[in-house]
C-alpha positions as MATLAB code, in Angstrom:
seq = 'MQFNRLMQSATCLLQRRTFRPFTTIKSKRTKNTVYNLSHGENSGSSESVNTKANQIETSQVVFPFVSTIDKASHTDETLRLIFDDEDFWNHFTSRTRTLAALEYATRKFTGLFRNPELATPRGFHLEAEKALRRVKLLVDRITNASTEEELRKVVKNMDRLSDTLCSVIDTAEFIRSSHPDPKFAQAANLAYGYLCSYMNSLNTNTDLYQVLKKVLSTPSITSQFSSEEFQVANTFLRDFEKSGIHLPSSDREQFVRLSDKIITLGRQFTQILLQKRINRINVDVSLLEGLHPGLNKDIKGRITSLSTKAWEAQMVLKSVKDEGVRKEMYIAANSATKEQIILLEDLLKTRAELAKLVGMESYSHIFLIDKMVKNPEHVQTFLRTLSNHHRPKALADLRLLQEAKQLFTKSGTLPTVYAWDRYFYTERIKFLSLTQPVSPISPYFSVGSVIQGLSRLFSRLYGISFEPAEIMPGEVWHDDVRKLEVIDEQEGKVGTIYCDLFSRNGKFQNAAHYTVRCSRRVDDDDGISDIPSDIDITEMGELSNSDHGVKVNGRAGRYQLPVIVLTCDFMKPKGKQYPSLLNWVEVETLFHEMGHAMHSMIGRTNFHNVSGTRCPTDFVELPSILMEHFVYSPHVLSLFAKHYETRETIPLDLIKTHIKARLQFSAMETQSQIFMAILDQLYHSKLATDSNSFDTTAILYNLQDTVELFPSVPGTAWQVQFGHLFGYGAGYYSYLFGRALAGKIWKEIFEKDPLNREAGQLFRDEVLKWGGSRDPWLCIGKALNDDRITVGDSKSVSIVGEWVDFL';
ca = [
       0.000    0.000    0.000;
       1.065    3.609   -0.023;
       1.895    3.004    3.591;
       5.322    2.131    2.264;
       8.174    4.196    3.697;
      11.138    2.110    2.629;
      11.122    3.315   -0.963;
      11.560    6.961   -0.047;
      10.799    9.382    2.744;
       7.488   10.911    1.748;
       8.150   14.037    3.740;
      11.619   15.131    2.715;
      10.936   15.447   -1.002;
      13.917   17.459   -1.871;
      17.185   18.433   -0.209;
      19.438   20.854   -2.063;
      22.819   21.797   -0.725;
      23.333   25.552   -0.672;
      26.478   27.574   -0.159;
      26.342   30.575    2.130;
      28.923   33.182    1.148;
      30.830   35.474    3.414;
      28.849   38.705    3.783;
      30.069   42.049    5.063;
      27.175   44.273    3.976;
      25.698   46.270    6.829;
      22.652   48.458    6.984;
      22.353   51.913    8.505;
      18.701   51.408    9.400;
      17.810   52.205   12.979;
      15.137   50.970   15.352;
      12.935   53.985   14.572;
      12.247   52.997   10.974;
       8.977   54.379    9.648;
       6.755   52.261    7.395;
       5.040   53.985    4.489;
       2.453   51.286    3.954;
       0.350   53.317    1.566;
       2.909   52.584   -1.132;
       3.866   49.146    0.060;
       7.450   50.192    0.722;
       9.667   51.482    3.483;
      10.087   55.194    2.828;
      12.473   56.011    5.636;
      10.648   59.314    6.087;
       8.412   60.373    8.970;
       6.625   62.949    6.812;
       4.596   60.412    4.806;
       1.266   58.928    5.834;
       2.539   56.213    8.115;
       2.525   54.184   11.256;
       5.467   52.964   13.294;
       6.003   49.346   14.183;
       5.729   50.103   17.890;
       2.111   51.159   17.417;
       1.085   47.605   16.634;
      -0.344   46.014   19.761;
      -2.497   43.052   18.721;
      -2.058   39.821   16.832;
      -3.608   41.456   13.772;
      -1.518   44.253   12.304;
      -3.430   47.502   12.999;
      -2.705   50.765   11.197;
      -4.489   53.396   13.321;
      -3.557   56.420   11.234;
      -4.174   54.954    7.779;
      -7.838   54.145    7.483;
      -7.992   54.369    3.688;
      -5.289   51.862    2.821;
      -6.706   48.606    1.577;
      -6.005   45.323    3.375;
      -4.101   43.869    0.420;
      -1.510   46.655    0.651;
      -1.175   46.132    4.401;
      -0.739   42.394    3.973;
       1.797   42.736    1.173;
       4.131   45.013    3.121;
       3.621   43.187    6.406;
       4.694   40.013    4.610;
       8.106   41.547    3.976;
       8.524   43.129    7.377;
       7.851   40.027    9.474;
      10.977   38.491    7.908;
      13.109   41.614    7.595;
      12.436   43.634   10.734;
      12.787   42.008   14.136;
      11.090   44.890   15.959;
       8.139   44.718   13.607;
       7.887   40.960   14.164;
       7.983   41.385   17.937;
       5.091   43.821   17.806;
       3.210   41.629   15.356;
       3.390   38.772   17.877;
       2.841   40.862   21.018;
      -0.607   39.417   21.737;
       0.627   35.853   21.484;
       3.324   36.581   24.057;
       0.582   37.739   26.396;
      -1.262   34.511   25.705;
       1.937   32.620   26.434;
       2.057   34.124   29.916;
      -1.581   33.164   30.507;
      -1.013   29.642   29.261;
       2.033   29.272   31.476;
      -0.073   30.312   34.453;
      -2.784   27.766   33.644;
      -0.358   25.104   32.310;
      -2.442   24.733   29.143;
      -0.085   24.948   26.210;
      -0.621   24.996   22.461;
       1.461   22.199   20.990;
       3.486   21.955   17.802;
       1.399   22.795   14.732;
      -1.439   23.664   17.175;
      -1.734   20.049   18.284;
      -2.211   20.230   22.094;
      -0.736   16.742   22.549;
       2.588   17.934   21.140;
       3.122   20.534   23.851;
       5.542   18.051   25.466;
       7.834   15.334   24.070;
       5.624   12.624   25.568;
       2.886   13.764   23.223;
       4.534   11.927   20.329;
       4.088    8.623   22.129;
       0.460    9.475   22.907;
      -0.231   10.508   19.313;
       1.350    7.307   18.003;
      -0.780    5.179   20.328;
      -3.981    7.005   19.369;
      -3.166    6.598   15.696;
      -2.432    2.915   16.116;
      -5.755    2.286   17.867;
      -7.636    3.958   15.036;
      -5.624    2.114   12.392;
      -6.290   -1.288   13.961;
     -10.008   -0.532   13.917;
      -9.742    0.425   10.267;
      -7.827   -2.745    9.413;
     -10.553   -4.827   11.049;
     -13.271   -2.854    9.291;
     -11.631   -3.278    5.880;
     -10.828   -6.977    6.221;
     -14.331   -7.756    7.477;
     -16.090   -5.798    4.732;
     -18.742   -8.083    3.219;
     -21.631   -5.955    1.995;
     -21.306   -4.007   -1.229;
     -21.835   -0.810    0.741;
     -18.809   -1.534    2.922;
     -16.734   -2.825    0.006;
     -17.480    0.435   -1.804;
     -15.760    2.258    1.099;
     -12.613    0.092    1.140;
     -10.423    2.420   -0.950;
     -11.573    5.427    1.087;
     -10.859    3.606    4.348;
      -7.419    2.501    3.159;
      -6.672    6.121    2.340;
      -7.880    7.168    5.797;
      -5.672    4.491    7.314;
      -2.656    5.825    5.429;
      -3.467    9.408    6.397;
      -3.839    8.471   10.073;
      -0.376    6.935   10.159;
       1.281    9.607    8.016;
      -0.142   12.455   10.068;
       2.078   11.291   12.924;
       4.964    9.862   10.899;
       5.375   12.959    8.739;
       5.285   15.299   11.727;
       7.766   13.097   13.573;
      10.019   12.879   10.494;
      10.365   16.649   10.459;
      10.643   17.233   14.217;
      13.256   14.515   14.758;
      15.629   16.276   12.377;
      14.766   19.903   13.134;
      13.718   20.449   16.741;
      16.529   22.027   18.797;
      15.364   20.269   21.985;
      16.920   16.749   22.073;
      13.987   15.460   24.123;
      11.508   16.406   21.409;
      13.808   15.053   18.683;
      14.271   11.739   20.483;
      10.549   11.337   21.203;
       9.714   12.085   17.575;
      12.340    9.619   16.406;
      10.887    6.837   18.562;
       7.358    7.518   17.315;
       8.619    7.551   13.739;
      10.339    4.180   14.041;
       7.426    2.646   15.946;
       4.809    3.544   13.349;
       7.039    2.909   10.320;
       7.587   -0.633   11.557;
       3.833   -1.157   11.829;
       3.334    0.429    8.399;
       5.774   -2.045    6.868;
       3.772   -4.916    8.348;
       0.637   -3.575    6.642;
       2.380   -3.832    3.283;
       2.437   -7.612    3.733;
      -1.077   -8.013    5.160;
      -2.703  -10.588    2.861;
      -6.201   -9.962    4.201;
      -6.076   -6.298    3.178;
      -4.680   -7.294   -0.209;
      -7.402   -9.844   -0.892;
     -10.172   -7.403   -0.013;
      -8.690   -4.785   -2.334;
      -8.449   -7.327   -5.161;
     -12.072   -8.280   -4.561;
     -13.136   -4.647   -4.800;
     -11.208   -4.086   -8.028;
     -12.735   -7.208   -9.591;
     -16.322   -6.186   -8.797;
     -17.727   -4.182  -11.753;
     -20.735   -2.903   -9.818;
     -18.264   -1.159   -7.466;
     -15.550   -0.010   -9.868;
     -18.155    1.434  -12.239;
     -18.810    4.036   -9.533;
     -15.105    4.942   -9.143;
     -13.785    8.302  -10.243;
     -10.471    8.323  -12.119;
      -8.893    9.620   -8.931;
     -10.236    6.703   -6.882;
      -8.949    4.242   -9.488;
      -5.500    5.823   -9.231;
      -5.517    5.481   -5.445;
      -6.709    1.846   -5.573;
      -4.075    0.873   -8.129;
      -1.377    2.617   -6.098;
      -2.338    0.528   -3.078;
      -2.369   -2.658   -5.160;
       1.025   -1.937   -6.681;
       2.566   -1.227   -3.262;
       1.261   -4.541   -1.958;
       2.841   -6.365   -4.879;
       6.125   -4.466   -4.533;
       6.209   -5.639   -0.919;
       6.134   -9.328   -1.792;
       2.507  -10.001   -0.910;
       2.734  -13.175   -3.013;
       5.500  -14.613   -0.838;
       5.156  -17.299    1.838;
       4.520  -16.097    5.382;
       8.137  -16.494    6.480;
       9.377  -14.397    3.553;
       6.826  -11.685    4.270;
       8.121  -11.536    7.824;
      11.630  -11.243    6.443;
      10.441   -8.399    4.219;
       9.289   -6.493    7.292;
      12.590   -7.154    9.074;
      14.596   -5.929    6.104;
      12.367   -2.869    5.754;
      12.881   -2.010    9.408;
      16.621   -2.469    9.004;
      16.657   -0.106    6.025;
      14.892    2.566    8.085;
      17.378    2.130   10.939;
      20.426    2.224    8.661;
      19.022    5.201    6.795;
      18.513    7.060   10.053;
      22.123    6.344   11.049;
      23.359    7.437    7.628;
      21.409   10.696    7.970;
      22.945   11.274   11.388;
      26.394   11.069    9.809;
      25.421   13.980    7.592;
      23.995   15.964   10.491;
      27.057   15.339   12.647;
      29.699   15.429    9.941;
      33.159   14.750   11.273;
      35.331   17.887   11.091;
      38.961   17.248   10.161;
      41.771   19.765   10.393;
      44.911   20.360    8.369;
      48.039   22.100    9.655;
      49.513   24.503    7.110;
      52.559   26.742    6.968;
      51.209   30.294    6.832;
      53.640   31.159    4.052;
      51.673   28.801    1.760;
      48.351   30.581    2.252;
      48.798   33.376   -0.264;
      45.403   34.483   -1.587;
      43.438   33.073    1.348;
      40.023   34.672    1.750;
      40.103   37.577    4.257;
      37.345   35.911    6.277;
      39.821   33.188    7.297;
      42.962   35.299    7.369;
      41.885   37.245   10.441;
      42.077   34.147   12.655;
      45.581   33.101   11.629;
      48.351   33.494   14.201;
      51.906   32.152   14.247;
      53.863   30.305   11.557;
      51.705   27.175   11.470;
      47.937   27.430   11.417;
      45.159   24.858   11.596;
      42.294   25.004    9.092;
      39.092   23.027    9.535;
      37.118   21.145    6.876;
      33.847   22.851    7.725;
      32.013   23.443    4.458;
      32.499   27.207    4.348;
      36.181   27.143    5.338;
      36.989   24.335    2.922;
      35.273   26.202    0.062;
      37.233   29.359    0.815;
      40.522   27.467    0.754;
      39.644   25.677   -2.493;
      38.551   28.924   -4.126;
      41.308   31.278   -3.018;
      44.588   29.638   -1.942;
      47.192   29.729   -4.716;
      49.299   26.807   -3.466;
      48.051   23.613   -5.145;
      49.465   21.418   -2.396;
      47.352   23.146    0.247;
      44.236   22.867   -1.894;
      44.890   19.183   -2.488;
      45.375   18.497    1.218;
      42.164   20.345    2.065;
      40.189   18.502   -0.631;
      41.302   15.091    0.605;
      40.639   15.964    4.238;
      37.179   17.352    3.457;
      36.196   14.306    1.372;
      37.649   11.502    3.458;
      35.608    8.985    5.436;
      36.106    6.445    8.158;
      35.912    2.742    7.472;
      32.819    2.560    9.686;
      31.013    5.197    7.601;
      31.690    3.302    4.383;
      30.572    0.006    5.922;
      27.330    1.630    7.098;
      26.511    2.938    3.617;
      27.342   -0.387    1.981;
      25.211   -2.213    4.545;
      22.277    0.036    3.610;
      22.750   -0.607   -0.112;
      23.233   -4.371    0.346;
      20.118   -4.600    2.505;
      18.098   -2.900   -0.211;
      19.515   -5.369   -2.723;
      18.599   -8.268   -0.422;
      15.045   -6.969   -0.181;
      14.831   -6.750   -3.987;
      16.039  -10.315   -4.339;
      13.477  -11.452   -1.765;
      10.565  -10.130   -3.857;
      11.967  -11.537   -7.092;
      13.424   -8.339   -8.528;
      16.812   -8.023  -10.194;
      17.800   -4.965   -8.176;
      16.477   -2.324   -5.831;
      16.269    0.068   -8.782;
      13.717   -2.239  -10.387;
      11.523   -2.031   -7.268;
      11.845    1.709   -6.848;
      11.255    2.678  -10.478;
       8.263    0.480  -11.263;
       5.758    3.230  -10.426;
       7.833    6.188  -11.636;
       7.552    7.972  -14.972;
      10.573    6.108  -16.363;
       9.244    2.720  -15.102;
      12.545    0.766  -15.102;
      16.365    1.139  -14.890;
      16.710    0.582  -18.624;
      14.667    3.707  -19.325;
      16.764    5.667  -16.818;
      19.884    4.533  -18.644;
      18.316    5.596  -21.967;
      17.574    9.037  -20.536;
      21.010    9.527  -18.950;
      22.843    8.164  -21.991;
      20.940   10.447  -24.382;
      21.457   13.389  -22.063;
      25.160   12.694  -21.610;
      25.807   12.277  -25.346;
      24.179   15.620  -26.108;
      25.709   17.422  -23.154;
      29.306   16.206  -22.792;
      30.784   18.440  -25.545;
      29.573   21.519  -23.625;
      31.111   20.205  -20.393;
      34.423   19.509  -22.146;
      34.433   23.069  -23.457;
      34.155   24.297  -19.855;
      36.974   21.964  -18.828;
      39.153   23.326  -21.632;
      38.800   26.830  -20.154;
      40.072   25.531  -16.806;
      42.995   23.769  -18.478;
      43.993   26.962  -20.285;
      43.720   28.972  -17.074;
      45.907   26.468  -15.206;
      48.405   26.418  -18.055;
      48.698   30.192  -17.874;
      48.940   30.270  -14.075;
      51.514   27.460  -13.784;
      53.399   28.489  -16.975;
      53.084   24.917  -18.250;
      54.198   24.101  -21.788;
      51.256   21.810  -22.436;
      47.647   21.707  -21.311;
      47.808   20.334  -17.753;
      45.400   17.984  -16.001;
      42.816   19.778  -13.912;
      42.123   18.010  -10.622;
      39.131   18.236   -8.321;
      41.007   20.599   -5.982;
      41.681   22.916   -8.954;
      38.079   23.293  -10.048;
      36.906   26.187   -7.875;
      40.247   27.990   -7.837;
      40.402   28.302  -11.618;
      36.706   29.008  -12.129;
      37.115   31.949   -9.741;
      40.235   33.174  -11.576;
      38.511   32.985  -14.948;
      35.512   34.921  -13.679;
      37.792   37.578  -12.192;
      40.093   37.932  -15.191;
      37.297   37.898  -17.761;
      35.335   40.480  -15.782;
      32.275   38.218  -15.674;
      32.285   38.437  -11.907;
      29.865   41.269  -11.056;
      31.461   44.327   -9.478;
      28.342   45.338   -7.539;
      26.777   42.878   -5.098;
      23.216   41.764   -5.729;
      22.374   40.681   -2.176;
      21.184   44.141   -1.032;
      18.240   43.714   -3.401;
      17.336   40.283   -2.055;
      16.302   40.501    1.563;
      14.434   37.370    2.695;
      11.259   39.383    3.235;
      11.433   40.958   -0.217;
      11.814   37.535   -1.861;
       8.853   36.107    0.071;
       6.866   39.203   -0.879;
       7.877   38.712   -4.520;
       6.840   35.071   -4.500;
       3.424   36.056   -3.206;
       3.081   38.660   -5.962;
       4.237   36.167   -8.602;
       1.796   33.455   -7.485;
      -0.968   36.048   -7.429;
      -0.247   36.902  -11.071;
       0.022   33.281  -12.211;
      -2.470   31.378  -10.074;
      -4.536   33.911   -8.137;
      -2.840   32.757   -4.917;
      -1.099   34.918   -2.325;
       0.395   34.705    1.184;
      -0.863   36.312    4.358;
       1.191   36.540    7.589;
      -0.421   34.426   10.297;
      -0.459   34.502   14.071;
       1.738   31.966   15.862;
       0.437   30.686   19.161;
       2.756   29.866   22.095;
       4.271   26.412   21.615;
       3.091   26.146   18.012;
       6.581   26.246   16.511;
       9.933   24.726   17.431;
      12.000   27.942   17.247;
      11.430   31.693   17.471;
      12.813   32.202   13.952;
       9.861   30.391   12.383;
       7.269   32.424   10.489;
       3.814   31.217    9.473;
       2.007   32.016    6.225;
      -1.581   31.308    5.269;
      -2.065   30.569    1.582;
      -5.104   32.334    0.122;
      -6.767   31.535   -3.202;
      -8.764   34.427   -4.652;
     -11.649   32.052   -5.461;
     -11.441   29.310   -2.847;
     -10.255   31.207    0.218;
      -7.651   29.681    2.533;
      -6.104   26.594    0.945;
      -3.221   25.741    3.286;
      -0.457   26.758    5.681;
       3.305   27.149    5.221;
       5.741   27.315    8.147;
       9.001   28.994    7.106;
      12.120   27.973    9.053;
      14.651   29.827    6.932;
      17.599   30.837    9.124;
      20.655   28.866   10.172;
      21.315   27.786   13.752;
      23.537   25.301   15.519;
      22.437   21.712   15.071;
      20.005   22.465   12.243;
      20.121   20.380    9.077;
      21.966   22.532    6.542;
      20.185   21.524    3.362;
      17.039   23.225    2.104;
      13.980   20.991    2.184;
      10.206   20.811    1.817;
       8.378   18.726    4.420;
       4.765   17.642    4.177;
       3.266   17.670    7.670;
      -0.306   17.104    6.543;
      -1.793   16.390    3.135;
      -5.074   17.585    1.743;
      -8.057   15.249    1.482;
     -11.826   15.284    1.761;
     -12.990   14.432    5.294;
     -16.738   14.982    5.531;
     -17.441   11.492    4.101;
     -15.087    9.635    6.470;
     -17.879    7.811    8.362;
     -15.497    7.377   11.322;
     -18.271    6.285   13.678;
     -18.599    3.025   11.717;
     -14.970    2.144   12.496;
     -16.065    1.047   15.969;
     -17.949   -2.273   16.137;
     -21.169   -2.191   18.143;
     -19.883   -4.858   20.566;
     -16.845   -2.799   21.664;
     -16.937   -0.578   24.729;
     -15.146    2.532   23.513;
     -14.467    3.668   27.082;
     -12.175    0.670   27.584;
     -10.078    0.952   24.456;
      -8.355    4.293   25.043;
      -8.431    7.536   23.114;
      -8.546    7.376   19.306;
      -7.048    9.727   16.779;
      -9.704   11.676   14.941;
      -9.781   13.255   11.508;
      -9.470   16.958   11.088;
     -12.962   18.488   10.922;
     -11.970   20.160    7.696;
     -13.140   23.413    6.159;
     -15.526   24.338    3.414;
     -13.695   25.304    0.231;
     -15.461   27.690   -2.114;
     -16.519   25.950   -5.309;
     -16.022   22.408   -3.941;
     -18.476   19.977   -2.433;
     -17.788   18.677    1.078;
     -15.188   19.670    3.657;
     -11.415   19.371    3.271;
      -8.409   18.848    5.473;
      -6.013   21.573    4.336;
      -2.327   20.908    3.676;
       0.370   21.978    6.138;
       3.973   22.090    4.992;
       7.326   23.301    6.329;
      10.069   24.931    4.278;
      13.542   24.881    5.783;
      16.608   26.738    4.541;
      19.966   27.667    6.021;
      20.197   31.387    5.346;
      22.549   33.490    7.400;
      20.785   35.389   10.143;
      22.451   38.758   10.828;
      23.627   39.448   14.340;
      21.700   42.241   16.006;
      19.103   44.379   14.246;
      21.193   46.403   11.830;
      20.027   44.872    8.546;
      17.815   42.059    7.252;
      19.052   38.693    6.047;
      20.366   39.253    2.524;
      20.477   36.407    0.013;
      22.848   35.659   -2.823;
      21.607   34.507   -6.210;
      21.833   30.785   -5.448;
      19.881   31.240   -2.217;
      17.121   33.086   -4.076;
      16.952   30.146   -6.500;
      16.755   27.809   -3.516;
      13.829   29.680   -1.970;
      11.984   29.774   -5.306;
      12.666   26.051   -5.716;
      11.220   25.100   -2.351;
       8.201   27.352   -2.888;
       7.572   25.431   -6.105;
       7.082   22.314   -3.986;
       4.875   24.303   -1.638;
       2.572   25.458   -4.450;
       2.255   21.875   -5.671;
       1.130   20.914   -2.157;
      -1.331   23.810   -1.977;
      -2.876   23.524   -5.454;
      -2.784   19.723   -5.755;
      -5.728   19.287   -3.384;
      -7.543   16.039   -4.108;
     -10.166   13.948   -2.347;
      -7.544   11.398   -1.299;
      -4.466   11.700    0.897;
      -2.374    9.341   -1.219;
      -2.519   11.386   -4.424;
      -2.615   14.908   -3.012;
       0.016   17.566   -3.510;
       3.526   16.215   -3.850;
       2.549   12.566   -3.328;
       3.405   11.647   -6.894;
       6.367    9.973   -8.648;
       9.711   11.497   -7.674;
      10.660   12.133  -11.293;
       7.492   14.241  -11.637;
       7.525   15.958   -8.247;
      10.648   17.934   -9.176;
       8.991   19.654  -12.146;
       7.118   22.475  -10.331;
      10.081   23.326   -8.100;
      12.702   23.388  -10.858;
      10.363   25.399  -13.075;
      10.358   28.075  -10.366;
      14.138   28.480  -10.724;
      13.620   29.733  -14.288;
      11.522   32.630  -13.006;
      14.533   33.957  -11.073;
      16.260   34.656  -14.401;
      13.429   36.855  -15.687;
      13.909   40.635  -15.225;
      10.125   40.996  -15.380;
       9.762   38.735  -12.351;
      12.641   40.322  -10.441;
      11.089   43.748  -10.929;
       8.190   42.554   -8.737;
      10.308   42.451   -5.610;
      14.055   43.009   -6.053;
      14.445   46.347   -4.279;
      17.354   47.658   -2.242;
      16.757   46.966    1.430;
      17.699   50.559    2.405;
      16.613   52.796   -0.478;
      13.803   50.568   -1.862;
      15.110   51.294   -5.363;
      14.369   48.626   -7.972;
      17.327   46.495   -9.041;
      19.084   47.871  -12.173;
      18.633   45.788  -15.324;
      22.385   45.802  -16.075;
      23.113   44.322  -12.649;
      20.631   41.505  -13.318;
      22.235   40.714  -16.678;
      25.734   40.692  -15.191;
      24.759   38.287  -12.422;
      22.856   35.999  -14.778;
      25.912   35.795  -17.015;
      28.120   34.968  -14.029;
      25.635   32.406  -12.702;
      25.420   30.537  -16.013;
      29.178   30.409  -16.538;
      30.405   26.818  -16.105;
      26.825   25.560  -15.765;
      27.640   22.765  -18.230;
      30.293   21.499  -15.820;
      27.758   21.473  -12.995;
      25.255   19.544  -15.111;
      27.948   16.978  -15.917;
      28.448   16.489  -12.172;
      24.703   15.916  -11.795;
      24.817   13.287  -14.534;
      27.729   11.631  -12.739;
      25.796   11.508   -9.447;
      22.675   10.134  -11.144;
      24.673    7.322  -12.733;
      26.472    6.606   -9.444;
      23.120    6.324   -7.672;
      21.893    3.861  -10.303;
      25.042    1.734  -10.025;
      24.823    1.618   -6.233;
      21.250    0.303   -6.527;
      21.908   -2.058   -9.430;
      22.533   -5.793   -9.235;
      26.173   -4.971   -8.355;
      24.976   -4.585   -4.748;
      23.700   -8.165   -4.682;
      27.282   -9.500   -4.625;
      28.172   -8.836   -0.984;
      31.769   -9.997   -1.448;
      32.817   -7.795   -4.364;
      30.571   -4.763   -3.835;
      32.901   -1.812   -3.228;
      31.324    1.655   -3.281;
      34.700    3.404   -3.356;
      35.946    1.415   -6.357;
      32.692    2.157   -8.217;
      33.057    5.843   -7.336;
      36.651    6.022   -8.600;
      35.820    4.232  -11.857;
      32.949    6.580  -12.595;
      34.985    9.659  -11.723;
      37.628    8.519  -14.210;
      35.124    7.835  -17.024;
      32.138   10.146  -16.622;
      33.212   13.031  -14.371;
      35.585   15.663  -15.688;
      38.130   15.323  -12.889;
      40.187   12.214  -12.046;
      39.510   10.205   -8.906;
      41.510   11.086   -5.809;
      42.908    8.244   -3.665;
      42.142    8.676    0.008;
      38.706   10.173   -0.586;
      35.272    8.565   -0.192;
      32.809   11.258   -1.227;
      29.954    8.749   -1.396;
      29.315    8.991    2.371;
      28.397   12.667    1.829;
      25.830   11.785   -0.853;
      22.828   12.160    1.450;
      20.287   11.567   -1.307;
      21.302    7.897   -1.355;
      18.820    7.357    1.466;
      15.948    9.728    0.748;
      16.290    9.436   -3.037;
      17.874    5.990   -3.403;
      17.697    4.956   -7.108;
      15.861    8.213   -7.833;
      18.541   10.896   -8.066;
      18.152   10.974  -11.861;
      14.793   12.640  -11.212;
      16.466   16.015  -10.623;
      17.885   16.014  -14.169;
      14.648   14.577  -15.518;
      12.736   17.363  -13.801;
      15.160   19.948  -15.190;
      14.546   18.722  -18.726;
      10.769   18.810  -18.268;
      10.823   22.211  -16.538;
      13.121   23.721  -19.161;
      10.845   22.623  -21.978;
       7.717   23.926  -20.223;
       9.409   27.241  -19.450;
      10.439   27.633  -23.096;
       7.059   26.701  -24.559;
       4.670   28.242  -22.015;
       6.261   30.924  -19.836;
       9.381   32.404  -21.454;
       7.638   35.008  -23.661;
       5.539   36.370  -20.808;
       6.417   34.879  -17.394;
       3.664   36.864  -15.639;
       0.892   35.784  -17.998;
      -2.192   34.533  -16.157;
      -3.299   32.272  -19.016;
       0.069   30.512  -18.961;
      -0.166   30.090  -15.196;
      -3.724   28.775  -15.472;
      -2.668   26.255  -18.126;
       0.101   24.899  -15.890;
      -2.222   24.873  -12.897;
      -4.998   23.052  -14.757;
      -2.852   20.496  -16.559;
      -0.135   19.816  -13.970;
      -0.426   21.260  -10.468;
      -4.054   20.638   -9.588;
      -3.836   16.896  -10.181;
      -1.242   16.160   -7.500;
      -0.538   12.491   -8.117;
      -4.014   11.581   -9.327;
      -3.281   11.667  -13.078;
      -0.606    9.998  -15.206;
       2.327   12.462  -15.238;
       3.005   11.773  -18.918;
      -0.560   12.838  -19.678;
      -0.054   16.012  -17.606;
       3.112   16.943  -19.515;
       1.718   15.971  -22.914;
      -1.439   18.023  -22.357;
       0.508   21.052  -21.118;
       2.814   20.930  -24.164;
       0.116   19.727  -26.569;
       2.447   16.897  -27.643;
       0.897   13.445  -28.150;
       4.333   11.804  -28.395;
       4.881   12.552  -24.719;
       1.524   11.319  -23.438;
       2.456    7.743  -24.456;
       5.115    7.538  -21.730;
       7.205    4.796  -23.386;
      10.941    4.480  -24.002;
      10.641    6.816  -27.002;
       9.033    9.450  -24.772;
      11.911    9.077  -22.299;
      14.440    9.450  -25.102;
      12.689   12.602  -26.351;
      12.979   14.133  -22.884;
      16.674   13.244  -22.869;
      17.100   15.282  -26.060;
      15.821   18.398  -24.292;
      19.362   19.059  -23.101;
      19.267   22.615  -24.460;
      16.525   23.417  -21.945;
      18.473   22.315  -18.852;
];
């Protein structure tokens, strides 16, 4: 069933590594800033019609001196200020702090995500127990269904069962990796493992499987199914069959054991990433010519020690002229312990063992069976076609590095460029060719301005905007979190986004989108019938209950609205002198994650299992990668890119200069993505079934020497830093696949007029609104009006691979 968690984590749908540059920009803004909300901007002048932040005293932003300004203007500017101005945020939340004092006095706390049970760590155990009681009732109800009326409700009840488990599992998945309190993180982790283990047992429940087969073979029932309900039913059936439902009892038990082991090993592998071992190298100071000033200030004496923390290592690799120092830093930063390698190989071998158990050639064959590409052979077709078309561009980039190294080292012939040379010579080329922008772009990209711009963009395209929302005491896991309500101009409120955007100690550094709760219809749940008449409910303990749901304009029934969390690792300025300012890559990252968020908000279906981003991984990347293209449009940037002090719109020439710099050496980066996608496929191929000869480091080195542009480096084991091997195991190709799809859609639909409402409506109607309830190939084919794509066969895959020019 789609209870299955071993194939991928349903909550962490994307994790993109971002680099945070050294920033020295400081603002001159003081605490007495005046907000000219009539024009939606900060004027800096007390002579305009205005109100100061310290006049705001309730949870709703009140503007006592500006009675004629419409609410939309208030909301738009408030959206920026809650991220950019700490004083403004404090006043915005003043009423909730009063409520916090009252709650403390009465010991009645709002819990995480407004769930009262999650006010304390113990609440995760209680929530898991309540969910399990409800699920066991549902299992009994489904397996005992005999009348046609009850059989007609089987698919709905299976979906409810899945939603009941995932509502706790998905929340726990996020909190265990993000909550700063170890007690909460540990409690969430225990609840996650507890319910995942039970979920894996459901995948091998033959009684559930037989009832579902009976339903699907009864024409009088299936004739009443909507296409969406058919999709859900077939998803459940496929997950049963992927889980070895046909196997003998002992093998099904082994399936559950292996699934549990995969979850445990994956959790340990993730912890390695969270607690990455920091190495140090000792270097003679005389060899550090060119070192970035941000590291120079800490150097004392003749010998200094440099750490392999991501930022420090990048600075050394980018700026130090001595090749020996760069090489030593590269090896230290990419080394691994024997135990780390063994752990990763154990994870990959266990997946291979599970594939063999269910009669599959490899884990890739299991994972890909319900994806757009369908099998490893199609992935190979896609990657091979892509690589053949793309490699000449990557080699042209490499040639530039060789020429730069030849000039720098005064070599007579073109030298070999090594991995530790890559960033040093790309930086030199950008500097010498004057493609590196002279003026910084970050002052135009405060976090609040970008969020404000996204709201304006979505309003133009989809008729959807953001509104700042009140946060109750205990509702969030850290004071940096902001809450946005998502408002559709026709349907009203359609969901909630929690934004955890700033870095802090112990926080996972990658950007990610987490689904905490999916959308589904709830008014037809018929939960009262879950409880048999002969059971005394007072003796069985408290049950989890469905959300009561809300009425959505234009839709029948009541709906549970989606709740998602976006996490990033943006630098939070110290003090209150200036807002958090983003570089170009970080703006792309925020747009990317908001693409996932919009898919969750718009893809509202009747069923949990096909709502929002619960669709094939090679399709789920499309909306988020498409959003990255909008960052490169001056028309889009003009919506929000304004200087954080002067509020002047970003100059067009500055945009063009930064775009040129950003795209330089992009072919080299794409080649690295192809390399990682192939590595992921090899690690999950039948090679992993040979436990004696399977060597992840040897496979890595061979691929680096044949596919990557830079030779392998003995002493390194980069594979233990490839975090997607757990969350995206056998599915990393989907990022490139999504880039090809998104590039084509941008070119055909949005490029001429990226703010066009008709274009946005087309993409919404043909792609976003379906979630996972329609064949992705049909979604793409309809959007592009291309019947060759709707087929979804090997030829379709090959055609997508030829869209290399749109990457």
